C-alpha positions as CSV (number, residue, x, y, z in Angstrom):
1,X,0.1,0.1,-0.1
2,X,2.6,2.6,1.0
3,X,4.5,1.8,-2.2
4,X,1.4,2.6,-4.3
5,X,1.0,5.8,-2.4
6,X,4.7,6.7,-3.3
7,X,4.0,5.8,-6.9
8,X,1.2,8.3,-6.8
9,X,3.4,11.0,-5.7
10,X,1.8,11.4,-2.2
11,X,3.9,13.3,0.4
12,X,6.1,11.0,2.3
13,X,5.3,12.7,5.5
14,X,1.5,11.9,4.9
15,X,2.4,8.2,4.1
16,X,4.5,8.2,7.5
17,X,1.5,9.3,9.4
18,X,-0.9,7.1,7.5
19,X,1.2,3.8,8.3
20,X,2.3,5.1,11.8
21,X,5.9,4.7,10.8
22,X,8.1,5.8,13.8
23,X,10.7,7.2,11.5
24,X,10.6,8.8,8.0
25,X,13.7,6.4,7.1
26,X,10.9,3.4,7.3
27,X,8.8,5.2,4.7
28,X,11.8,6.0,2.6
29,X,12.3,2.1,2.3
30,X,9.2,1.9,0.3
31,X,10.3,4.9,-1.9
32,X,13.6,3.1,-2.5
33,X,11.8,-0.1,-3.8
34,X,9.8,2.2,-6.2
35,X,13.0,3.8,-7.4
36,X,14.5,0.4,-8.1
37,X,11.4,-0.4,-10.3
38,X,11.8,2.9,-12.2
39,X,15.5,2.1,-12.7
40,X,14.5,-1.4,-14.1
41,X,11.9,0.2,-16.3
42,X,14.3,2.7,-17.9
43,X,17.0,0.0,-18.5
44,X,14.3,-2.2,-20.3
45,X,13.6,0.9,-22.4
46,X,17.3,1.6,-23.1
47,X,17.8,-2.1,-24.0
48,X,14.8,-1.8,-26.5
49,X,16.2,1.3,-28.1
50,X,19.7,-0.4,-28.6
51,X,17.9,-3.2,-30.3
52,X,15.9,-1.2,-32.6
53,X,19.3,0.6,-33.5
54,X,21.0,-2.7,-34.2
55,X,23.4,-2.1,-31.1
56,X,24.0,-5.3,-29.1
């Protein structure tokens, strides 16, 4: 749930309050997992562009 709120650009302080995280660092764990997903998505796009340009 927290990850979905992060993806929807909800303020992390609000998420911290909603989930009663004692520290914002806990909330940032969910944001980090989302950043990893974005990184993977960008890499897959980069691979697709390289394939279409004939670069292996």
